[in-house]
VMD Tcl script that draws the C-alpha trace (Angstrom):
set ca {
  {121.37 141.71 59.83}
  {121.75 144.04 57.71}
  {122.14 143.15 53.10}
  {125.24 144.82 53.13}
  {126.54 142.50 56.25}
  {124.88 139.09 54.05}
  {127.34 139.73 50.90}
  {130.74 141.05 52.93}
  {130.13 137.12 54.77}
  {129.38 136.01 51.59}
  {132.36 136.91 49.55}
  {134.68 136.12 53.10}
  {133.72 132.19 52.44}
  {134.64 132.36 48.43}
  {137.91 133.86 48.84}
  {140.36 132.37 51.85}
  {141.13 134.52 53.98}
  {145.23 135.25 53.62}
  {143.09 137.92 51.23}
  {142.89 141.72 51.61}
  {139.30 142.02 52.03}
  {139.97 145.78 50.53}
  {142.19 144.47 47.89}
  {138.45 142.78 47.23}
  {136.46 145.44 47.68}
  {138.27 147.86 45.53}
  {138.53 144.69 42.64}
  {134.37 145.03 42.65}
  {134.08 149.18 42.72}
  {136.59 148.25 39.67}
  {134.83 146.50 37.84}
  {131.34 147.97 38.55}
  {133.16 151.39 36.68}
  {134.23 149.34 34.12}
  {130.03 148.58 33.84}
  {129.54 151.84 34.24}
  {131.67 152.89 32.24}
  {130.67 150.79 29.56}
  {126.77 151.91 30.10}
  {127.42 155.21 29.90}
  {129.86 154.86 26.78}
  {126.42 154.32 24.41}
  {124.60 157.64 25.92}
  {124.69 159.14 22.30}
  {125.06 162.49 24.22}
  {127.79 163.28 25.84}
  {127.02 166.17 28.79}
  {128.52 168.86 29.52}
  {128.84 171.07 32.23}
  {129.57 174.41 29.20}
  {126.87 174.17 27.10}
  {126.11 177.88 28.96}
  {128.53 179.12 27.13}
  {128.77 177.06 24.07}
  {125.14 175.64 22.71}
  {126.07 174.83 19.85}
  {127.07 171.53 22.44}
  {123.27 170.39 22.31}
  {121.37 172.70 19.80}
  {122.74 172.61 15.82}
  {120.26 175.63 15.46}
  {122.49 177.75 17.47}
  {125.15 177.64 14.77}
  {126.24 180.73 13.11}
  {122.99 181.82 15.59}
  {125.20 185.86 17.08}
  {126.17 186.80 13.76}
  {130.49 185.41 14.43}
  {133.03 182.83 13.58}
  {133.60 180.98 16.63}
  {136.60 178.19 17.35}
  {136.22 176.47 21.20}
  {138.45 173.51 22.38}
  {136.71 171.38 24.82}
  {138.05 168.98 27.48}
  {135.83 167.79 30.19}
  {137.81 165.26 32.59}
  {135.33 163.26 34.82}
  {136.38 161.53 38.04}
  {139.49 162.75 37.88}
  {142.73 160.48 40.31}
  {140.42 156.81 39.11}
  {141.75 154.71 37.19}
  {140.59 155.45 33.24}
  {137.72 156.95 33.77}
  {136.31 158.89 31.35}
  {137.97 160.88 29.43}
  {136.30 164.18 26.44}
  {138.18 166.79 23.86}
  {135.72 168.39 21.68}
  {136.41 170.73 18.29}
  {133.57 172.61 17.97}
  {133.42 175.52 14.92}
  {130.15 177.53 13.34}
  {130.09 181.09 12.14}
  {127.20 182.21 9.32}
  {127.33 181.63 5.92}
  {125.80 184.48 4.38}
  {122.97 186.52 5.96}
  {120.16 183.32 7.09}
  {122.04 180.25 7.28}
  {124.76 179.03 9.83}
  {126.99 176.21 9.42}
  {128.94 174.10 12.25}
  {131.11 171.47 12.62}
  {132.15 169.12 15.67}
  {134.64 166.42 16.19}
  {134.47 164.49 19.64}
  {137.11 161.56 21.68}
  {136.20 160.00 23.90}
  {137.92 157.13 26.13}
  {136.15 155.37 29.03}
  {138.02 152.09 30.32}
  {139.33 150.43 27.15}
  {136.57 151.66 25.16}
  {136.57 154.39 22.67}
  {134.88 156.29 20.66}
  {135.12 159.37 17.49}
  {132.67 161.13 16.51}
  {131.64 163.98 13.69}
  {128.94 166.04 13.68}
  {127.64 169.27 11.14}
  {125.22 171.21 12.08}
  {123.13 173.17 9.59}
  {121.49 176.19 11.01}
  {118.19 178.66 9.19}
  {117.77 181.92 10.48}
  {114.92 184.73 10.54}
  {113.81 187.16 12.40}
  {109.99 187.48 13.44}
  {109.17 190.76 13.34}
  {111.00 192.46 15.67}
  {110.12 191.00 18.89}
  {111.81 187.39 18.17}
  {115.22 185.83 16.13}
  {114.19 182.34 15.45}
  {117.14 180.04 13.90}
  {115.54 176.01 12.52}
  {118.05 174.08 12.26}
  {119.55 170.29 12.20}
  {122.16 168.20 12.37}
  {122.96 164.73 11.50}
  {126.60 162.39 12.20}
  {128.41 159.55 12.51}
  {130.55 157.99 15.38}
  {132.53 154.67 15.69}
  {132.85 153.34 18.91}
  {135.50 150.09 19.20}
  {137.08 148.16 22.23}
  {140.70 148.41 23.10}
  {141.94 144.36 21.27}
  {143.81 144.24 25.01}
  {140.37 143.35 26.91}
  {139.63 139.20 24.76}
  {143.20 138.91 27.37}
  {140.77 139.63 30.04}
  {139.79 137.49 31.84}
  {136.86 138.70 31.93}
  {136.11 138.23 28.47}
  {133.67 136.07 27.09}
  {133.81 135.40 22.75}
  {130.32 134.46 22.92}
  {129.76 138.20 24.30}
  {128.09 139.29 20.66}
  {127.63 142.58 21.20}
  {131.35 142.65 22.80}
  {132.43 140.60 19.02}
  {130.56 143.84 16.88}
  {132.87 146.81 18.81}
  {135.55 145.20 18.80}
  {136.63 146.20 15.31}
  {134.42 149.31 15.70}
  {130.91 149.67 15.81}
  {129.74 152.61 13.33}
  {125.99 154.19 14.13}
  {124.49 157.75 11.79}
  {122.03 159.58 13.72}
  {120.42 163.01 13.19}
  {118.48 165.28 15.06}
  {115.95 168.39 15.03}
  {116.08 171.71 16.51}
  {114.91 175.23 17.45}
  {116.62 178.54 18.74}
  {115.50 181.44 19.69}
  {116.53 185.06 21.28}
  {113.50 187.63 21.97}
  {113.54 191.10 23.05}
  {114.75 194.16 21.70}
  {118.73 193.13 22.84}
  {118.38 189.24 22.88}
  {118.32 189.10 26.74}
  {115.37 185.91 26.25}
  {117.24 182.43 25.05}
  {115.20 179.20 24.33}
  {116.05 176.24 22.31}
  {115.15 172.84 22.27}
  {116.94 169.80 20.35}
  {114.45 166.72 19.28}
  {117.91 164.07 19.41}
  {118.23 160.65 18.23}
  {115.43 160.76 15.20}
  {117.45 158.20 13.24}
  {118.69 155.54 15.58}
  {115.68 155.70 17.42}
  {113.27 155.46 14.88}
  {115.41 151.80 14.51}
  {114.48 150.63 17.75}
  {111.01 151.51 16.95}
  {110.99 148.85 14.61}
  {113.65 146.36 15.03}
  {111.02 145.92 18.63}
  {107.98 146.50 16.89}
  {107.09 149.05 20.00}
  {103.94 151.11 18.55}
  {103.23 152.85 22.08}
  {107.22 154.63 22.12}
  {107.67 158.10 20.25}
  {110.31 159.15 17.56}
  {110.21 161.86 19.81}
  {110.92 160.76 22.90}
  {115.04 162.17 23.42}
  {115.23 166.30 23.48}
  {117.04 168.77 25.11}
  {114.62 171.86 26.22}
  {116.87 175.28 27.36}
  {115.50 178.98 28.53}
  {117.70 180.99 30.02}
  {117.11 185.30 30.52}
  {120.13 188.02 30.84}
  {119.30 190.91 33.24}
  {122.50 193.38 32.62}
  {122.83 195.95 35.25}
  {123.53 198.75 33.62}
  {125.45 201.41 36.61}
  {127.52 198.17 38.17}
  {127.98 196.79 34.89}
  {127.52 192.66 36.09}
  {125.02 190.81 33.72}
  {122.68 187.72 35.47}
  {122.08 184.94 33.21}
  {119.30 181.78 35.47}
  {118.93 179.19 32.95}
  {116.93 176.05 33.15}
  {117.39 172.45 30.78}
  {115.65 169.26 30.67}
  {117.13 166.18 28.57}
  {116.25 163.17 27.78}
  {118.79 161.58 25.65}
  {119.58 157.38 25.06}
  {120.87 155.32 27.49}
  {120.38 157.93 30.32}
  {117.61 159.24 33.38}
  {116.17 162.74 31.99}
  {118.15 165.44 33.16}
  {117.09 169.49 35.03}
  {119.72 171.67 35.77}
  {119.54 174.53 37.37}
  {122.38 177.34 36.21}
  {123.33 181.26 37.76}
  {126.40 182.76 35.87}
  {127.54 186.08 36.44}
  {129.66 188.39 33.97}
  {131.37 191.20 35.50}
  {133.38 194.05 32.99}
  {132.00 192.93 30.01}
  {132.53 189.54 30.74}
  {136.81 190.39 31.70}
  {135.36 188.13 34.43}
  {133.00 185.20 34.48}
  {131.25 182.57 37.65}
  {128.30 180.95 37.94}
  {127.00 177.73 39.50}
  {124.60 174.29 38.54}
  {122.96 172.16 40.25}
  {121.92 168.51 38.51}
  {119.27 166.65 39.51}
  {121.55 163.48 38.97}
  {123.10 164.22 41.70}
  {125.85 166.93 41.31}
  {127.30 170.59 41.40}
  {129.34 172.46 39.72}
  {130.78 175.68 39.55}
  {132.14 177.61 36.79}
  {134.91 180.10 35.83}
  {136.12 182.67 32.64}
  {137.53 185.49 31.62}
  {137.93 187.72 28.14}
  {140.33 189.01 26.43}
  {138.91 190.80 22.99}
  {138.23 188.11 21.34}
  {140.03 185.39 22.96}
  {137.68 183.66 25.86}
  {138.96 180.43 28.74}
  {136.42 178.71 30.63}
  {136.80 176.92 33.37}
  {134.37 174.15 35.91}
  {134.47 172.18 38.49}
  {131.62 169.75 39.19}
  {131.09 166.86 42.50}
  {129.13 164.49 42.85}
  {127.11 163.66 46.33}
  {127.35 159.49 45.42}
  {128.81 157.60 46.88}
  {130.97 156.76 44.30}
  {132.36 161.16 45.15}
  {135.00 159.32 47.94}
  {137.18 157.54 45.60}
  {137.69 160.18 42.96}
  {138.36 164.22 42.93}
  {135.78 165.35 40.63}
  {135.36 166.47 37.21}
  {136.94 168.79 35.95}
  {136.31 170.97 32.43}
  {138.03 173.65 30.24}
  {136.95 175.55 27.69}
  {139.01 177.86 25.57}
  {137.60 180.06 22.55}
  {138.58 182.35 19.79}
  {136.00 184.36 17.75}
  {136.28 186.72 15.13}
  {133.46 189.00 15.17}
  {131.89 189.12 11.37}
  {132.87 192.27 9.28}
  {130.76 194.85 7.61}
  {130.21 196.59 4.58}
  {133.58 199.11 5.02}
  {135.94 196.59 6.66}
  {135.46 196.95 10.30}
  {133.66 194.01 13.14}
  {131.08 194.71 14.64}
  {130.13 195.79 17.41}
}
mol new
graphics top color blue
foreach p $ca { graphics top sphere $p radius 0.5 }
foreach p [lrange $ca 0 end-1] q [lrange $ca 1 end] { graphics top cylinder $p $q radius 0.2 }
display resetview
């Protein structure tokens, strides 16, 4: 007999026949979803799709790298149509400070079921040129995040007073962390880009100390991105393939393959992404002077996809170019 059939028989023995098994199935799915939300909230980095248009989401060294002042507002709703699905709202700013420095600030609010998290992150970057071949930026970030559980969970039948972890975050739990990054553009037109971020340096070091693990590396969590822009001048088209590999806390290794296309000087942007975690997404966007609007939709190849309508992400971006000595915006 298949294992799944054995589970259904066991459940029917426990619950009266008058209980609708379909309802019980929904309850079990909700419990599984709550657990998955808890694990997801334990991740230290939210998984966005729009890092291809705003690299500051994954690399602090990207602060001010394009020489302009950038404001990005991002909203991501995962698993739409499912009760208490994760929702993330973030706002980031970055821009140049003088000729060699970049500064960035990010604020994020995230909710998943009865969990809520707020994170504030500061990004600093130092830029320099390697002859005429490459522009390199080295940066670091420091962040503080606070996570708490809705007090209504105390009235839930799932609440257990002896759960120390839950008791700690009922009143809110704060955590500091930091990371470092490198970001470089190469070529005469900066067409090739590559970035590396080492995440969770503080928390990973504390984990090593608390567990006494001698084989663990303090650089176990990282994000690596590489890509190239191919410019087809006759057709006024840019093609940008990129590759990302990422390992963050409480999450399996993620590999992304992306292809972004820009038409008529970014008046129309389209993209396609495949994620090794079992998801695929599309990207659409447009630019009007210093204003940009991007939307993406992604679906999972996992069985849970049948219980939701996919994930949506929207970014509204404003860019103010740095002025030259004559007071005119730089091209």
